[in-house]
C-alpha positions in Angstrom: 56.9 131.4 97.1 58.1 128.9 99.5 61.3 127.0 99.6 64.0 125.6 101.7 65.3 127.4 104.9 68.6 127.9 103.3 70.3 131.4 103.9 71.9 131.6 100.6 68.5 130.8 98.8 66.7 133.3 101.0 69.2 136.0 100.3 70.1 135.4 96.6 67.0 134.2 94.9 64.6 137.1 95.5 67.3 139.6 94.7 68.1 137.8 91.3 64.5 137.6 90.4 63.7 141.3 91.4 66.8 142.4 89.4 65.5 140.6 86.2 61.8 141.5 86.3 61.5 144.4 88.9 59.0 142.4 90.8 59.2 141.9 94.5 59.5 138.3 95.5 58.5 137.3 99.1 60.4 134.2 100.1 59.1 131.8 102.7 62.1 129.6 103.9 60.7 126.7 105.8 60.7 122.9 106.0 58.2 121.0 103.8 56.4 119.6 106.9 55.9 123.1 108.4 54.8 124.6 105.1 52.4 121.8 104.6 50.8 122.4 107.8 50.6 126.2 107.2 49.0 125.5 103.8 46.5 123.0 105.3 45.4 125.5 107.9 45.1 128.4 105.4 43.2 126.5 102.8 40.6 125.4 105.4 40.1 129.2 106.0 40.0 129.7 102.1 43.3 131.7 102.3 45.8 131.3 99.4 49.1 133.0 100.2 51.6 131.2 98.1 52.1 131.2 94.2 55.0 128.8 93.6 56.6 126.0 95.6 60.0 124.6 95.6 59.9 121.6 98.0 61.1 118.1 98.7 59.9 114.8 97.2 57.6 113.5 100.0 55.9 116.8 100.6 55.3 117.4 96.9 54.1 114.0 96.0 52.2 112.9 99.2 50.8 116.3 100.3 50.8 119.0 97.7 49.8 116.5 94.8 47.7 114.2 96.9 45.7 117.3 98.2 45.3 118.7 94.6 47.0 121.9 95.7 49.1 122.2 92.5 48.3 122.8 88.8 49.7 121.2 85.8 52.9 123.1 84.6 52.1 122.4 81.0 49.6 125.2 81.4 52.3 127.5 83.0 55.6 126.9 81.2 56.3 128.1 77.7 57.4 125.9 74.7 60.9 127.2 75.4 60.9 125.7 79.0 59.1 122.6 77.7 61.7 121.9 74.9 63.1 118.4 75.6 66.5 119.4 74.1 67.0 121.9 77.0 67.2 119.1 79.7 69.6 116.5 80.4 68.9 113.2 78.9 66.6 114.9 76.3 63.6 114.3 78.4 61.4 116.7 80.6 62.1 115.8 84.3 58.5 115.6 85.3 58.0 113.4 88.3 54.4 112.6 87.9 52.2 111.6 85.0 50.0 114.7 85.5 53.1 116.9 84.9 52.5 119.1 88.0 56.0 118.4 89.5 59.2 119.3 87.8 62.5 118.3 89.1 64.8 121.4 88.4 67.8 119.9 90.4 69.3 116.4 90.7 72.4 115.2 92.3 74.0 112.2 93.9 73.1 112.0 97.7 75.8 111.8 100.3 76.5 108.2 100.7 78.9 107.3 103.6 80.8 109.8 105.4 84.0 108.7 107.5 86.3 110.4 110.0 89.6 110.0 108.3 91.4 109.7 111.6 89.3 106.7 112.4 88.6 105.0 109.2 90.6 104.4 106.0 88.6 105.2 102.8 89.5 101.8 101.4 87.7 100.1 104.3 84.4 100.9 103.0 84.1 99.7 99.3 80.5 98.3 99.6 77.6 98.9 101.9 78.2 95.4 103.2 81.5 96.4 104.6 79.4 98.2 107.3 78.5 94.9 108.6 82.0 94.1 109.9 81.7 93.3 113.6 84.3 96.0 114.4 81.8 98.8 113.4 78.9 97.4 115.7 77.6 100.3 117.8 79.8 102.7 116.0 77.9 103.6 112.9 75.6 106.8 113.2 72.8 107.5 110.9 70.1 110.1 110.6 66.9 108.2 111.9 65.1 106.8 108.8 61.8 107.3 110.6 62.3 111.1 110.8 61.3 113.5 108.0 64.0 113.8 105.2 65.9 111.6 103.0 67.4 109.0 105.3 64.6 106.6 104.5 65.8 106.5 101.0 68.7 104.5 101.9 66.3 101.8 103.2 64.3 101.8 100.0 67.6 101.5 97.9 68.7 98.5 99.9 65.3 96.8 99.5 65.4 97.3 95.8 69.0 96.2 95.2 69.9 92.7 94.1 72.0 91.0 96.9 70.8 93.3 99.7 67.1 93.3 100.4 65.2 93.4 103.7 67.7 91.1 105.5 70.5 93.7 104.9 68.4 96.3 106.3 67.8 94.2 109.5 71.5 93.5 109.7 72.5 97.3 109.4 69.7 99.0 111.2 69.1 96.6 114.0 71.9 94.0 114.5 74.7 96.5 114.0 73.1 98.7 116.7 73.6 102.1 115.0 73.4 105.5 116.8 70.3 107.3 115.4 70.6 111.0 114.9 67.9 113.8 114.5 70.2 116.6 113.3 72.5 116.5 110.4 74.6 119.5 111.4 75.2 118.3 115.0 75.9 114.7 113.5 78.5 116.1 111.2 80.2 118.0 114.0 80.2 114.8 116.2 81.7 112.8 113.3 84.4 115.4 112.8 85.3 115.4 116.4 85.6 111.4 116.4 82.4 110.7 118.4 81.8 107.9 115.9 83.8 106.9 112.8 81.1 106.5 110.3 77.8 108.3 109.5 75.0 107.8 107.1 72.3 110.2 105.8 74.1 113.4 106.6 73.1 116.6 104.6 75.2 117.6 101.6 75.7 121.2 102.9 76.8 120.1 106.3 79.2 117.7 104.9 80.6 120.1 102.3 81.1 122.8 104.9 82.9 120.5 107.3 85.2 119.4 104.4 85.8 122.9 103.3 86.7 123.9 106.8 89.5 121.2 106.8 87.9 118.8 109.2 88.7 115.1 109.0 85.6 114.1 107.1 85.5 112.4 103.8 82.8 111.1 101.6 83.4 107.4 100.3 81.4 106.0 97.5 80.2 102.4 97.9 78.7 100.1 95.3 75.1 101.6 95.5 74.4 105.3 95.0 71.2 107.2 94.7 70.2 110.5 93.1 67.8 113.0 94.5 66.6 116.6 94.1 66.5 117.9 97.5 64.2 120.8 97.6 64.5 121.0 93.8 60.9 120.2 92.9 59.0 122.9 91.2 55.2 123.3 91.4 52.7 126.1 91.0 49.6 126.6 93.2 46.1 125.7 91.8 44.9 128.9 93.3 47.8 131.5 93.0 47.1 134.8 94.5 49.0 136.5 91.7 48.5 134.3 88.7 50.5 136.3 86.2 53.4 136.7 88.5 53.3 133.0 89.4 53.7 132.1 85.8 56.6 134.5 85.3 58.3 133.0 88.4 57.8 129.3 87.5 59.0 130.0 84.0 62.2 131.8 85.3 63.0 128.9 87.6 62.6 126.4 84.7 64.6 128.6 82.2 68.4 128.7 82.0 68.9 132.1 83.9 66.5 131.4 86.8 67.5 127.8 87.1 71.1 128.7 87.4 70.4 131.3 90.1 68.4 128.7 92.0 71.0 125.9 91.8 73.9 128.3 92.6 72.1 129.6 95.6 71.0 126.2 96.8 74.4 124.5 96.0 72.9 122.1 93.7 73.1 120.5 90.1 70.7 121.6 87.5 68.7 119.1 85.4 69.0 121.6 82.5 71.6 120.6 79.9 72.7 124.2 79.5 73.4 124.9 83.2 76.8 123.9 84.4 77.3 122.6 88.0 78.5 125.3 90.5 82.3 125.2 90.4 82.7 124.6 94.1 80.8 121.4 94.4 82.6 118.1 94.7 82.8 116.0 91.4 81.1 113.1 93.1 77.9 114.8 93.4 77.4 115.2 89.7 75.4 112.2 88.0 77.6 110.4 85.5 76.3 109.2 82.1 76.2 105.3 82.1 76.0 105.0 85.8 72.9 103.4 87.2 71.6 105.1 90.3 68.6 104.4 92.5 66.2 107.1 91.5 64.5 108.6 94.7 62.4 110.7 92.3 60.6 107.7 91.0 56.8 108.2 91.3 56.4 104.6 92.3 59.0 105.0 95.0 57.7 108.2 96.4 54.1 107.0 96.6 54.6 103.5 97.5 58.3 102.6 98.1 58.8 105.1 100.9 55.8 103.8 102.8 57.1 100.2 102.4 60.5 101.2 103.5 59.0 103.0 106.6 56.9 100.0 107.5 60.0 97.7 107.3 62.2 100.0 109.5 59.4 100.5 112.1 58.9 96.7 112.3 62.6 96.4 113.0 63.3 99.2 115.5 59.9 100.5 116.4 58.1 103.8 115.7 59.6 107.2 116.3 
């Protein structure tokens, strides 16, 4: 299987699966972009090396699904995994109408992160507070033109009442933000006070910095979004080990395997019977009754991301 290049997943997930079933699991930890390129090359040569995929939204929707590399999970999962009562909200968290992609994680994305030596938490109550002239040239953000979830903020602003394209222009162009490529380095620079505010940083990097006692804090403005990170499950349409592929997919979608995945990844399960890891901050857990911008929406993944990318490139150029 392939999944995120996360050390805890690479170490813990194969071990848990092998302990349960006595089946060796070869884990390929890599970025979605790199794995997609690998699969593209292999499939041209009629090579099929991967059974199961855990990947990010854009890769799953616009490469694996678009290229017909994945099979419907309804033919893989058992009635136990397909029981709606097992999942939060009483609905199966399929992303697509073909039921080929299942969201097995869902959490609130890191919104705004501040250096507490430079900014008071109550100074950022809404995203529009970032337009204060005193922050001009001082806001860092992961470049929304780069692969990853930073473009989701742009889509959220486009869709929100009272924000829209004009706000995107004001924030990403007029405020002259600092565009970052690397979340870990960006988090370190924020903690050292190189800039007071950062957007689009990775959850693990921010959590690690906070746990280390560095002066970083997540603040929650008026618009929030949920995502799944690498928590999208799919199965190859041509698995080299069909029976084992079914067992692995069923395990990742059932209570025990799903918990093993989310504990290793540091994420929150979409299953109703899997509690969030105890060490995660409470703000990451989606709350009932709160409206979030859903980055897992099929319409957003297949259309909205492209529209957001077109807008940002029209404002600040191509990457």
